[in-house]
C-alpha positions as CSV (number, residue, x, y, z in Angstrom):
1,X,-15.9,0.3,-3.5
2,X,-18.2,-0.6,-0.5
3,X,-16.2,-3.1,1.5
4,X,-19.3,-4.2,3.3
5,X,-20.4,-5.9,0.1
6,X,-17.7,-8.6,0.5
7,X,-18.1,-11.5,2.8
8,X,-15.1,-13.0,4.6
9,X,-12.8,-14.6,2.0
10,X,-10.5,-17.6,2.9
11,X,-7.0,-17.9,1.2
12,X,-6.6,-14.4,-0.1
13,X,-3.2,-15.3,-1.6
14,X,-4.9,-17.9,-3.9
15,X,-7.4,-15.2,-4.8
16,X,-5.0,-12.8,-6.6
17,X,-1.1,-12.6,-6.7
18,X,-1.4,-8.9,-5.3
19,X,-1.9,-10.3,-1.8
20,X,1.6,-12.0,-1.6
21,X,3.4,-9.1,0.4
22,X,0.9,-9.5,3.3
23,X,0.7,-13.4,3.2
24,X,2.3,-13.8,6.7
25,X,-0.1,-11.5,8.3
26,X,-3.0,-13.3,6.7
27,X,-1.8,-16.8,7.8
28,X,-3.5,-16.8,11.2
29,X,-7.0,-16.1,9.6
30,X,-6.8,-18.0,6.4
31,X,-9.1,-20.8,7.5
32,X,-11.6,-18.4,9.4
33,X,-15.1,-18.9,8.4
34,X,-16.1,-15.2,9.4
35,X,-14.5,-12.1,9.8
36,X,-11.9,-12.1,12.8
37,X,-12.6,-10.0,15.7
38,X,-10.5,-6.8,16.6
39,X,-9.4,-8.8,19.6
40,X,-8.1,-11.5,17.4
41,X,-6.1,-8.9,15.5
42,X,-4.4,-8.0,18.8
43,X,-3.9,-11.4,19.7
44,X,-1.8,-12.2,16.5
45,X,-0.3,-8.7,16.4
46,X,3.4,-8.1,16.6
47,X,4.8,-5.9,19.4
48,X,5.1,-2.7,17.7
49,X,6.2,0.4,19.5
50,X,5.5,3.7,17.7
51,X,7.7,6.8,17.7
52,X,6.1,8.2,20.8
53,X,7.0,4.9,22.7
54,X,3.4,3.7,22.7
55,X,2.3,0.0,22.1
56,X,0.3,-0.3,18.9
57,X,-3.2,-1.7,19.6
58,X,-6.2,-2.0,17.4
59,X,-9.3,-0.7,19.1
60,X,-13.1,-0.3,18.3
61,X,-13.8,2.8,16.5
62,X,-16.6,4.9,18.2
63,X,-19.8,5.4,16.2
64,X,-19.2,9.2,16.4
65,X,-15.4,9.6,16.2
66,X,-14.2,13.1,16.7
67,X,-10.6,12.2,17.3
68,X,-8.0,12.9,14.8
69,X,-6.8,9.5,13.5
70,X,-3.0,9.9,13.3
71,X,-2.8,12.0,16.3
72,X,-4.6,9.2,18.3
73,X,-2.1,6.6,17.0
74,X,1.0,8.7,17.9
75,X,-0.1,9.9,21.3
76,X,-1.7,6.6,22.5
77,X,-0.8,3.7,20.2
78,X,-4.6,2.9,19.4
79,X,-5.5,2.5,15.8
80,X,-9.2,3.1,15.2
81,X,-10.6,0.1,13.7
82,X,-14.0,-1.1,12.5
83,X,-15.3,-4.6,12.9
84,X,-16.1,-6.7,9.8
85,X,-14.4,-4.1,7.6
86,X,-11.9,-5.1,4.8
87,X,-10.3,-1.6,4.6
88,X,-9.4,-1.7,8.3
89,X,-8.3,-5.4,8.1
90,X,-5.9,-4.6,5.4
91,X,-4.6,-1.8,7.5
92,X,-4.0,-4.1,10.2
93,X,-2.1,-6.5,7.9
94,X,0.0,-3.7,6.5
95,X,1.1,-2.7,10.1
96,X,2.1,-6.3,10.7
97,X,3.9,-6.5,7.3
98,X,5.7,-3.0,7.3
99,X,5.6,-1.9,10.9
100,X,8.8,0.3,10.7
101,X,7.4,2.3,7.6
102,X,4.0,2.5,9.2
103,X,5.4,3.9,12.4
104,X,7.5,6.5,10.2
105,X,4.4,7.6,8.3
106,X,2.4,8.1,11.5
107,X,5.3,10.1,13.1
108,X,5.7,12.3,10.0
109,X,1.8,12.8,9.7
110,X,1.8,13.8,13.5
111,X,4.7,16.3,12.9
112,X,3.0,17.9,10.0
113,X,-0.3,18.0,11.9
114,X,1.3,20.3,14.4
115,X,2.2,22.7,11.5
116,X,-1.2,22.3,10.1
117,X,-3.0,23.7,13.2
118,X,-1.2,27.0,12.5
119,X,-1.3,27.1,8.6
120,X,-4.9,25.5,8.3
121,X,-3.7,23.7,5.1
122,X,-2.3,20.1,4.6
123,X,1.5,20.2,3.9
124,X,2.6,18.6,0.6
125,X,4.2,15.8,2.7
126,X,0.9,14.9,4.3
127,X,-0.6,14.7,0.8
128,X,2.3,12.4,-0.5
129,X,2.1,10.1,2.9
130,X,-1.6,9.7,2.7
131,X,-1.7,8.6,-0.9
132,X,1.1,6.3,-0.5
133,X,-0.3,4.9,2.7
134,X,-3.8,4.3,1.0
135,X,-2.8,3.4,-2.5
136,X,1.1,2.7,-2.5
137,X,3.1,0.2,-4.1
138,X,6.9,-0.5,-3.4
139,X,8.8,-1.1,-6.5
140,X,12.3,-2.8,-5.9
141,X,14.8,-2.8,-8.6
142,X,18.3,-1.9,-9.6
143,X,17.7,-2.5,-13.4
144,X,18.1,1.0,-15.0
145,X,16.4,-0.1,-18.2
146,X,13.4,-1.3,-16.4
147,X,13.2,1.8,-14.1
148,X,13.4,4.0,-17.3
149,X,10.5,2.2,-19.0
150,X,8.4,2.5,-15.8
151,X,9.1,6.3,-15.1
152,X,8.3,6.9,-18.9
153,X,5.0,4.9,-18.9
154,X,6.2,2.6,-21.6
155,X,3.8,-0.2,-20.5
156,X,3.8,-2.6,-23.4
157,X,7.7,-2.5,-23.3
158,X,7.7,-3.1,-19.7
159,X,5.0,-5.5,-19.2
160,X,5.1,-7.4,-22.4
161,X,8.5,-6.9,-24.3
162,X,10.8,-7.0,-21.3
163,X,8.5,-9.5,-19.3
164,X,11.3,-12.0,-18.6
165,X,13.6,-9.3,-17.3
166,X,10.5,-7.6,-15.5
167,X,9.9,-10.8,-13.5
168,X,13.6,-11.5,-12.8
169,X,14.8,-7.7,-11.8
170,X,11.7,-6.0,-10.7
171,X,9.5,-6.8,-7.8
172,X,6.2,-5.0,-6.9
173,X,4.8,-5.1,-3.3
174,X,1.4,-3.7,-2.5
175,X,1.6,-1.3,0.6
176,X,-1.6,0.6,0.4
177,X,-4.5,-0.9,2.2
178,X,-7.0,0.7,-0.1
179,X,-5.3,-1.2,-2.9
180,X,-5.7,-4.6,-1.1
181,X,-9.5,-3.8,-0.6
182,X,-9.7,-3.1,-4.5
183,X,-7.9,-6.4,-5.2
184,X,-10.9,-8.4,-3.7
185,X,-12.6,-7.4,-6.9
186,X,-10.1,-6.0,-9.4
187,X,-11.2,-3.7,-12.2
188,X,-9.5,-2.1,-15.3
189,X,-8.4,1.2,-14.2
190,X,-6.9,0.0,-10.8
191,X,-3.7,2.2,-10.4
192,X,-1.3,2.4,-7.5
193,X,1.1,5.1,-6.7
194,X,4.8,3.9,-6.3
195,X,8.0,4.5,-4.7
196,X,10.9,3.1,-6.3
197,X,13.6,1.7,-4.1
198,X,16.8,0.8,-5.9
199,X,17.8,-2.6,-4.3
200,X,18.7,-5.9,-5.7
201,X,16.0,-7.8,-3.5
202,X,13.4,-7.1,-1.0
203,X,15.3,-8.2,2.1
204,X,14.8,-5.7,4.9
205,X,12.5,-3.6,2.6
206,X,10.6,-2.4,5.5
207,X,13.7,-0.6,7.0
208,X,14.7,0.7,3.6
209,X,11.2,2.2,2.9
210,X,11.1,3.8,6.3
211,X,14.7,5.5,5.8
212,X,13.4,6.6,2.3
213,X,10.4,8.1,3.9
214,X,12.5,9.9,6.8
215,X,14.6,11.6,4.2
216,X,11.7,13.0,2.1
217,X,12.1,16.6,1.2
218,X,10.0,18.9,-1.0
219,X,7.9,15.8,-1.8
220,X,4.4,16.1,-3.6
221,X,1.8,13.6,-4.1
222,X,2.3,13.7,-7.9
223,X,6.0,12.6,-7.5
224,X,4.6,9.0,-6.8
225,X,5.0,6.6,-9.8
226,X,1.5,5.5,-11.3
227,X,1.5,1.9,-11.8
228,X,-1.5,0.2,-13.5
229,X,-1.1,-2.9,-11.6
230,X,-3.3,-5.3,-13.6
231,X,-0.5,-5.1,-16.3
232,X,1.7,-7.1,-14.2
233,X,2.0,-10.7,-15.5
234,X,-0.5,-12.8,-14.0
235,X,-2.4,-10.1,-12.4
236,X,-5.3,-10.0,-14.9
237,X,-6.7,-12.8,-17.1
238,X,-5.6,-10.8,-20.3
239,X,-1.8,-10.1,-19.4
240,X,-0.8,-13.0,-21.9
241,X,-2.3,-11.0,-24.8
242,X,-0.2,-8.2,-26.2
243,X,-3.3,-6.4,-27.4
244,X,-4.2,-5.9,-23.7
245,X,-1.6,-3.2,-23.4
246,X,-2.9,-1.2,-26.1
247,X,-5.8,0.0,-24.0
248,X,-4.5,3.7,-23.6
249,X,-7.5,4.4,-21.3
250,X,-5.9,2.2,-18.6
251,X,-2.3,2.2,-19.9
252,X,-1.7,5.9,-20.1
253,X,1.3,7.6,-21.7
254,X,3.3,9.9,-19.5
255,X,2.2,13.0,-21.7
256,X,-1.4,12.0,-21.0
257,X,-1.0,12.9,-17.3
258,X,1.5,15.6,-17.1
């Protein structure tokens, strides 16, 4: 999607429930009439210190940018950012919402970049982290039945038959800034890549996610849990219709993607 096709939108949390996770980082800009400037991002930014003891700052990306994105963040704290750009605005919002996890992702990406310079190929962990950073969703639940339905792609059972339990015992928090960009104009096919955190609630979820990422071993991008987000109750106009979940092109069974 070409983010330049979208003008600034006020009150994003009213536009779609998927924006709920970043509502606090959106608050300073909700009544803006136009895109906030990068200077305004920094005015409202938290004091985030990365793993290299550098303060995170959002800086204008040069027209010809030859720097490695993650390396620059780690070594200088500067996050290359484009003006009037939804993708980068949502990246800013995720940094403000999940600063500990974003710092860990940057640290791990930087560590693997050093290895990459020798082996000339991206590591499996880099692929995992990149997909989650762009398209991730955090899934919070201790309900084993719901987790089993999710992992086995039993979408109608999860989203429809167990809807009451789902709404009580499982939370979905969008992490990937590319997913936020797509939620400006949701389309059937919109799928996130999830990490399941077995917690009873989302309190301190940034720290728990960071710990999970720090302890990753032998991870592969395909280990991320696919989630057809528009199946979540209220995330699409048709989620009150059980026939909506019969669309196997969107609500794909586990066997179809193995």
